LOFI-607774 format. One line per 5 residues: number of its first residue (from 1); their letters; for each residue y, z, x of N, C-alpha, C. Coordinates in steps of 0.1 Angstrom, whole numbers. Layout:
<nuvos>
NUM> a> Y:Z:X:Y:Z:X:Y:Z:X ~ ... .
</nuvos>
This chain:
<nuvos>
1> mlnis> -12:0:8:0:0:0:12:0:9 ~ 23:-5:3:36:-6:10:42:7:13 ~ 48:9:25:57:20:28:71:16:23 ~ 78:26:16:91:23:10:101:19:21 ~ 99:24:33:109:21:44:109:6:47 .
6> dceek> 98:-1:44:96:-15:47:106:-23:39 ~ 111:-17:28:120:-25:19:133:-28:24 ~ 136:-22:36:149:-26:43:148:-39:49 ~ 135:-44:51:134:-58:57:138:-69:47 ~ 139:-80:52:144:-92:45:134:-95:34 .
11> nmlsr> 139:-99:22:131:-103:10:123:-92:4 ~ 127:-79:7:121:-68:0:130:-62:-10 ~ 124:-56:-21:132:-52:-32:127:-39:-38 ~ 136:-31:-43:132:-19:-51:139:-20:-65 ~ 131:-17:-75:136:-16:-88:131:-4:-96 .
16> iifst> 140:2:-104:136:13:-112:128:8:-124 ~ 116:15:-126:107:11:-137:107:22:-148 ~ 111:34:-144:111:45:-154:121:55:-149 ~ 128:61:-158:138:71:-154:140:82:-165 ~ 141:95:-161:144:105:-170:159:106:-172 .
21> cphvd> 164:110:-183:178:111:-185:184:123:-178 ~ 197:122:-174:202:132:-165:203:146:-172 ~ 200:156:-164:202:170:-168:217:173:-166 ~ 225:173:-176:239:175:-175:242:190:-172 ~ 255:192:-167:259:206:-164:250:213:-154 .
26> fiakr> 246:205:-144:237:210:-134:245:221:-125 ~ 258:219:-123:265:228:-115:273:238:-124 ~ 270:251:-123:277:261:-131:291:264:-127 ~ 293:265:-113:307:267:-108:307:263:-94 ~ 320:261:-89:322:258:-75:332:267:-69 .
31> kgsvh> 329:271:-56:338:279:-49:339:273:-35 ~ 349:265:-32:350:259:-19:338:249:-17 ~ 331:250:-7:319:242:-4:306:247:-11 ~ 307:258:-17:295:264:-23:295:261:-38 ~ 283:256:-43:281:253:-56:270:262:-62 .
36> tirkk> 273:268:-74:263:276:-81:256:267:-91 ~ 243:266:-90:236:256:-98:227:263:-109 ~ 224:256:-119:214:261:-129:200:256:-126 ~ 193:264:-118:180:260:-112:170:256:-123 ~ 171:262:-135:161:259:-145:161:244:-149 .
41> llnnk> 173:237:-147:174:223:-150:166:215:-140 ~ 164:220:-129:156:213:-118:141:214:-120 ~ 137:224:-127:123:228:-128:117:226:-142 ~ 118:214:-147:113:211:-160:98:207:-158 ~ 89:217:-161:75:215:-158:69:203:-167 .
46> deikl> 74:202:-179:69:191:-188:73:177:-182 ~ 85:176:-177:90:164:-171:82:161:-158 ~ 80:171:-150:72:169:-138:58:165:-141 ~ 52:171:-152:38:167:-156:37:153:-160 ~ 47:148:-168:47:134:-172:49:124:-160 .
51> thyll> 59:127:-152:63:117:-142:51:116:-131 ~ 45:127:-128:34:127:-118:21:120:-124 ~ 19:122:-137:8:115:-144:11:100:-144 ~ 23:96:-147:26:82:-146:25:76:-132 ~ 30:84:-122:29:79:-108:15:77:-104 .
56> ssite> 6:87:-107:-8:86:-102:-15:75:-109 ~ -12:73:-123:-19:63:-130:-15:49:-126 ~ -2:46:-124:3:33:-121:-1:29:-107 ~ -1:40:-98:-5:37:-84:-20:33:-83 ~ -28:41:-90:-43:37:-90:-45:24:-97 .
61> ylirf> -37:20:-107:-38:7:-114:-35:-4:-104 ~ -24:-3:-96:-21:-13:-86:-31:-14:-76 ~ -37:-3:-71:-47:-3:-61:-60:-11:-66 ~ -63:-8:-78:-75:-13:-84:-74:-28:-88 ~ -63:-32:-93:-61:-45:-99:-52:-55:-91 .
66> ynqla> -43:-49:-84:-33:-58:-77:-29:-53:-63 ~ -39:-49:-56:-37:-43:-42:-31:-54:-33 ~ -34:-66:-36:-29:-77:-27:-14:-79:-28 ~ -7:-73:-38:7:-74:-40:16:-66:-30 ~ 10:-56:-24:17:-46:-15:29:-40:-22 .
71> isiti> 27:-36:-35:38:-29:-42:35:-14:-41 ~ 46:-6:-38:45:8:-38:53:15:-49 ~ 48:26:-55:55:33:-65:58:47:-60 ~ 71:51:-61:75:64:-56:83:71:-67 ~ 84:84:-66:93:92:-74:105:96:-65 .
76> edqfd> 117:94:-70:129:98:-64:137:107:-73 ~ 141:119:-68:149:128:-76:164:126:-72 ~ 172:122:-81:186:118:-79:196:129:-83 ~ 207:130:-76:218:138:-80:230:130:-80 ~ 236:128:-91:249:120:-92:260:131:-93 .
81> fhtrk> 267:132:-82:277:142:-81:290:139:-88 ~ 293:126:-90:306:121:-94:307:117:-109 ~ 295:114:-116:296:109:-129:302:119:-139 ~ 298:132:-138:304:142:-146:309:153:-137 ~ 318:161:-143:324:172:-136:314:182:-131 .
86> sgqfy> 303:184:-139:293:193:-135:281:187:-129 ~ 281:174:-127:270:167:-120:258:165:-129 ~ 250:155:-124:238:152:-131:226:151:-122 ~ 214:156:-127:202:155:-119:192:147:-128 ~ 184:138:-122:174:131:-129:164:125:-119 .
91> selia> 152:120:-125:142:115:-116:139:100:-120 ~ 135:93:-110:132:79:-112:118:75:-106 ~ 111:66:-113:100:59:-107:105:46:-102 ~ 102:43:-89:108:31:-83:96:23:-77 ~ 96:10:-81:87:0:-75:93:-7:-64 .
96> sgpen> 86:-7:-52:92:-14:-40:82:-23:-35 ~ 86:-34:-30:77:-44:-24:84:-57:-22 ~ 76:-68:-19:82:-81:-17:90:-85:-29 ~ 101:-91:-27:110:-95:-39:103:-103:-49 ~ 96:-113:-46:89:-121:-56:79:-113:-64 .
101> siddy> 72:-104:-57:62:-96:-64:68:-87:-74 ~ 79:-80:-70:86:-71:-79:92:-78:-91 ~ 98:-89:-89:104:-97:-100:93:-102:-109 ~ 82:-107:-103:71:-113:-112:63:-103:-119 ~ 62:-91:-114:53:-81:-120:61:-69:-126 .
106> fdllv> 74:-70:-127:82:-59:-132:79:-57:-147 ~ 78:-67:-155:75:-66:-169:61:-60:-171 ~ 52:-63:-163:38:-58:-163:38:-43:-161 ~ 46:-38:-151:46:-24:-148:53:-16:-159 ~ 64:-22:-164:71:-15:-175:63:-14:-187 .
111> nalsy> 55:-24:-191:46:-24:-202:35:-14:-200 ~ 30:-13:-188:19:-3:-185:24:11:-187 ~ 36:14:-182:42:27:-183:45:31:-198 ~ 50:21:-205:52:23:-219:40:27:-227 ~ 29:20:-224:16:23:-231:11:37:-226 .
116> ltnmt> 12:40:-214:7:52:-208:15:64:-214 ~ 28:62:-217:36:73:-222:34:74:-237 ~ 34:63:-244:34:63:-259:21:69:-264 ~ 10:69:-257:-3:73:-262:-5:88:-259 ~ 4:95:-253:1:109:-249:6:119:-258 .
121> idymd> 16:117:-267:22:127:-275:19:125:-290 ~ 19:135:-297:16:135:-312:26:126:-319 ~ 38:126:-316:48:118:-324:59:113:-314 ~ 63:101:-316:73:95:-308:82:87:-317 ~ 95:89:-315:105:81:-323:103:66:-320 .
126> ifdyt> 106:58:-330:105:44:-328:116:39:-319 ~ 113:32:-309:122:27:-299:121:12:-298 ~ 131:5:-291:132:-9:-292:122:-17:-283 ~ 114:-10:-275:105:-17:-267:91:-13:-269 ~ 83:-22:-275:69:-20:-278:60:-26:-267 .
131> pemdl> 51:-20:-262:42:-25:-251:36:-39:-256 ~ 37:-48:-247:31:-62:-249:17:-61:-243 ~ 7:-57:-251:-6:-55:-245:-14:-67:-243 ~ -9:-79:-247:-16:-91:-244:-14:-95:-229 ~ -5:-88:-222:-4:-90:-208:-16:-85:-200 .
136> fseee> -24:-77:-206:-35:-70:-199:-49:-75:-203 ~ -58:-74:-194:-72:-77:-197:-78:-65:-204 ~ -90:-67:-210:-97:-56:-216:-101:-46:-206 ~ -104:-50:-193:-107:-40:-183:-95:-32:-179 ~ -83:-38:-179:-71:-31:-176:-67:-21:-187 .
141> iaffd> -69:-25:-199:-66:-16:-210:-76:-4:-210 ~ -88:-7:-207:-98:4:-206:-95:14:-195 ~ -89:9:-184:-84:18:-173:-73:27:-178 ~ -63:21:-185:-52:29:-191:-57:39:-200 ~ -67:36:-209:-72:45:-219:-79:57:-211 .
146> sciek> -86:54:-200:-92:64:-193:-82:74:-187 ~ -71:69:-182:-60:77:-176:-55:86:-188 ~ -52:80:-199:-47:87:-211:-56:99:-215 ~ -69:95:-216:-79:105:-220:-80:117:-211 ~ -79:114:-198:-79:125:-188:-67:134:-189 .
151> fianh> -55:128:-191:-43:135:-193:-43:144:-205 ~ -48:138:-216:-49:146:-229:-59:157:-227 ~ -71:154:-221:-81:164:-219:-76:176:-211 ~ -67:174:-202:-62:185:-193:-51:193:-200 ~ -44:186:-210:-32:193:-216:-33:193:-231 .
156> sgski> -45:192:-237:-47:190:-251:-39:200:-259 ~ -30:195:-268:-23:203:-277:-12:211:-271 ~ -9:210:-258:1:219:-252:15:215:-257 ~ 23:225:-259:36:224:-264:45:219:-253 ~ 54:209:-256:64:205:-246:76:214:-248 .
161> stpfe> 75:225:-240:85:236:-242:99:233:-238 ~ 101:223:-229:114:219:-225:116:204:-228 ~ 119:200:-240:120:185:-243:130:178:-234 ~ 127:166:-231:137:158:-223:137:144:-227 ~ 146:136:-222:148:122:-226:145:113:-214 .
166> chfgy> 140:101:-217:136:92:-206:137:78:-212 ~ 137:68:-203:136:54:-207:129:46:-196 ~ 125:34:-200:118:25:-190:128:17:-183 ~ 123:8:-174:132:1:-165:143:-8:-170 ~ 142:-12:-183:152:-21:-188:164:-13:-191 .
171> sgsni> 176:-18:-186:188:-10:-187:192:-8:-202 ~ 188:-17:-210:192:-16:-225:182:-9:-233 ~ 171:-3:-227:161:3:-236:166:16:-242 ~ 162:19:-254:166:31:-261:160:43:-254 ~ 167:54:-257:162:67:-251:150:72:-259 .
176> iyfag> 140:77:-252:128:82:-257:129:98:-256 ~ 128:105:-267:128:119:-267:114:125:-266 ~ 111:130:-254:97:135:-252:96:149:-256 ~ 91:151:-268:92:164:-275:79:166:-283 ~ 78:178:-288:66:181:-297:55:187:-289 .
181> rirkt> 43:180:-290:31:184:-283:23:172:-277 ~ 16:175:-267:6:165:-262:-4:164:-272 ~ -9:152:-274:-20:149:-284:-32:158:-281 ~ -39:162:-291:-51:170:-290:-63:162:-288 ~ -72:167:-280:-86:161:-279:-93:166:-291 .
186> vlhqi> -97:157:-300:-104:161:-312:-118:158:-312 ~ -126:165:-320:-140:162:-321:-142:148:-326 ~ -150:140:-319:-153:126:-323:-166:122:-317 ~ -172:112:-323:-185:107:-319:-183:96:-308 ~ -192:96:-298:-191:86:-288:-205:79:-287 .
191> nltqt> -205:66:-289:-217:58:-289:-227:63:-299 ~ -222:69:-310:-230:74:-321:-239:85:-318 ~ -244:87:-306:-253:98:-302:-246:109:-294 ~ -234:107:-289:-228:117:-281:-216:122:-288 ~ -213:135:-286:-202:142:-293:-193:149:-283 .
196> qaime> -180:148:-285:-171:155:-277:-163:166:-285 ~ -161:177:-279:-155:188:-286:-147:197:-277 ~ -138:205:-282:-132:216:-275:-138:229:-279 ~ -142:238:-270:-149:250:-273:-144:262:-265 ~ -146:274:-271:-144:286:-264:-158:292:-261 .
201> ihgfd> -160:299:-249:-172:304:-245:-174:319:-250 ~ -185:322:-257:-188:335:-262:-199:342:-254 ~ -207:334:-247:-218:340:-240:-226:329:-233 ~ -235:333:-224:-244:323:-217:-256:330:-212 ~ -267:323:-210:-280:328:-206:-286:319:-196 .
206> dncke> -285:323:-183:-289:315:-172:-304:313:-172 ~ -312:323:-178:-326:321:-178:-331:311:-188 ~ -324:311:-200:-327:301:-211:-319:288:-209 ~ -310:288:-199:-302:276:-197:-293:273:-209 ~ -287:283:-215:-279:282:-227:-264:286:-224 .
211> ikgti> -255:279:-230:-241:283:-230:-237:284:-245 ~ -232:295:-249:-229:297:-264:-214:298:-266 ~ -210:291:-276:-195:291:-279:-192:287:-293 ~ -179:285:-296:-174:281:-309:-165:269:-307 ~ -167:258:-315:-157:247:-315:-144:251:-321 .
216> vegds> -133:249:-314:-120:254:-319:-111:243:-324 ~ -114:231:-323:-105:220:-328:-113:209:-335 ~ -107:201:-343:-113:190:-350:-119:195:-363 ~ -127:186:-370:-133:188:-383:-143:199:-383 ~ -149:202:-371:-160:212:-370:-154:225:-364 .
221> agrki> -141:227:-364:-136:240:-359:-142:252:-366 ~ -146:262:-358:-152:274:-363:-167:273:-362 ~ -173:261:-359:-188:260:-359:-193:266:-346 ~ -203:274:-347:-210:280:-335:-219:269:-329 ~ -220:269:-315:-227:258:-309:-234:264:-296 .
226> vlhti> -246:259:-294:-254:263:-282:-257:250:-274 ~ -253:251:-261:-254:239:-252:-264:242:-241 ~ -273:233:-238:-283:234:-228:-280:226:-215 ~ -281:233:-204:-278:226:-191:-286:233:-180 ~ -290:226:-170:-297:232:-158:-288:233:-146 .
231> shdif> -275:230:-148:-266:231:-137:-261:245:-135 ~ -264:250:-123:-259:264:-119:-244:264:-118 ~ -238:253:-113:-223:253:-112:-217:254:-125 ~ -222:248:-135:-216:249:-149:-217:263:-154 ~ -228:270:-151:-229:284:-156:-219:293:-149 .
236> iqaaq> -216:290:-136:-206:297:-129:-192:295:-135 ~ -189:282:-138:-177:278:-145:-176:284:-159 ~ -187:285:-166:-186:291:-179:-184:306:-179 ~ -190:312:-169:-188:327:-167:-173:330:-164 ~ -167:322:-155:-153:324:-152:-144:321:-164 .
241> gying> -148:311:-172:-140:308:-184:-142:319:-195 ~ -153:325:-195:-156:336:-205:-147:348:-201 ~ -145:350:-189:-137:362:-184:-122:359:-186 ~ -118:346:-184:-104:343:-185:-99:337:-198 ~ -109:336:-208:-106:331:-221:-102:316:-220 .
246> tkfsc> -108:308:-211:-105:294:-210:-112:286:-220 ~ -105:275:-225:-111:266:-234:-117:254:-225 ~ -128:248:-230:-134:238:-223:-136:225:-232 ~ -135:214:-225:-139:201:-231:-153:198:-228 ~ -161:196:-238:-176:193:-235:-180:181:-242 .
251> lykek> -189:174:-236:-196:162:-241:-211:165:-241 ~ -217:163:-253:-231:167:-255:-238:157:-264 ~ -251:157:-264:-259:149:-273:-271:157:-278 ~ -275:154:-290:-286:161:-296:-299:154:-292 ~ -309:162:-288:-322:156:-284:-333:165:-289 .
256> dnksg> -345:159:-290:-356:166:-295:-360:177:-286 ~ -365:188:-291:-370:200:-284:-385:197:-280 ~ -388:196:-267:-401:193:-263:-411:203:-266 ~ -406:216:-268:-416:227:-271:-417:229:-286 ~ -411:220:-294:-411:221:-308:-399:228:-313 .
261> gkavn> -398:230:-326:-386:236:-332:-375:227:-334 ~ -363:232:-337:-351:224:-339:-346:217:-327 ~ -339:206:-329:-333:199:-317:-323:207:-310 ~ -321:204:-297:-312:211:-288:-300:202:-284 ~ -289:208:-281:-277:200:-276:-277:200:-261 .
266> ellaf> -279:188:-255:-279:187:-241:-265:184:-236 ~ -260:193:-227:-246:192:-222:-246:180:-212 ~ -236:171:-214:-235:159:-205:-223:161:-196 ~ -212:167:-201:-200:168:-193:-193:181:-197 ~ -186:188:-188:-180:201:-191:-168:203:-182 .
271> salni> -156:205:-187:-145:207:-178:-135:217:-185 ~ -129:225:-177:-119:235:-182:-106:227:-186 ~ -99:232:-196:-87:227:-200:-75:235:-195 ~ -64:228:-191:-52:235:-188:-43:234:-199 ~ -42:244:-208:-34:244:-221:-23:254:-220 .
276> dn> -11:248:-221:1:257:-221:4:261:-235 ~ 7:274:-237:10:279:-251:25:279:-253 .
</nuvos>
C-alpha cells in the first residue's frame, strides 16, 4: 500500500472521502499563548468507533480487490483555528495515491463508505446521496456485509451516547446525523439449519460439555438454551463471561443425539459482545 508521504511526488493526489462535522467551541478561553480547551469534544468514542471501523473496512477492501492501485486511506484529525472564534476540530478519511487512480475510483470509495455507514444504525435520516450498489460485484457486496455484521456483532444495540454529524467526500452532500443506536444482532436463521442469537451465560458444565444460558434478543428472547461444545477455550471464555455478566453472540445448529433422547444444540461460533449502555 502507498505511503502518504509519496503523495508529494508528481502526479500524486489526496482527496477527502469522509469527514466528521466540526466540533465547535473547542476553545473555552485564551490567555496569551495559552488556550483552555474542552477536552470532551476531542474524545467522542462513538465518532472514533465509526471512523476506525470505516478505515479498517475500506483498507481491507482495497487490499483484497484493488491492491494494484496503490491507494492508501488514512485518518487525519484537523483543527481549524481561524474559521470560528472558538476554533473547530474534526476528522477526515483521506484517500491518497496516483492522481488517475484517485480520480477514477473516488466514486467507488465514497459509495462503499456510504453503504458501510448506512447499514450500521437503526435509523438514519434521508440524505441526498444513496449508494450506487451496481458499481460493485456480488463478491464485493458480500465483503461489505461481512464487515457490517462484525461491527454490529461487536456493538449490537449500543447507544450512540454522543451523537455527531458527518458527510461523505462530495462537497455538496447533506449532513448525516449519526445518532440513536447501533443496529441489534437479532435471532435469525442461517442456511435453514443454523441459528444465531445473543445470549447471557447462567452456567456451564465442562464434564457434560454444556453451556447454559438465556437468549436475550429477538423473537425468542427469554428462552433457555443449552449449547454443546468440546472446546476448552470456549468454556474458559464462558466462565469469564459468567463472572463479568458479558453477553455473547452464538451460532449453533440442532443435531440428533447419538445416545438417544432429544436433539442437542451444537455450538459453531461463540464471541463476546462489547455493548455500551
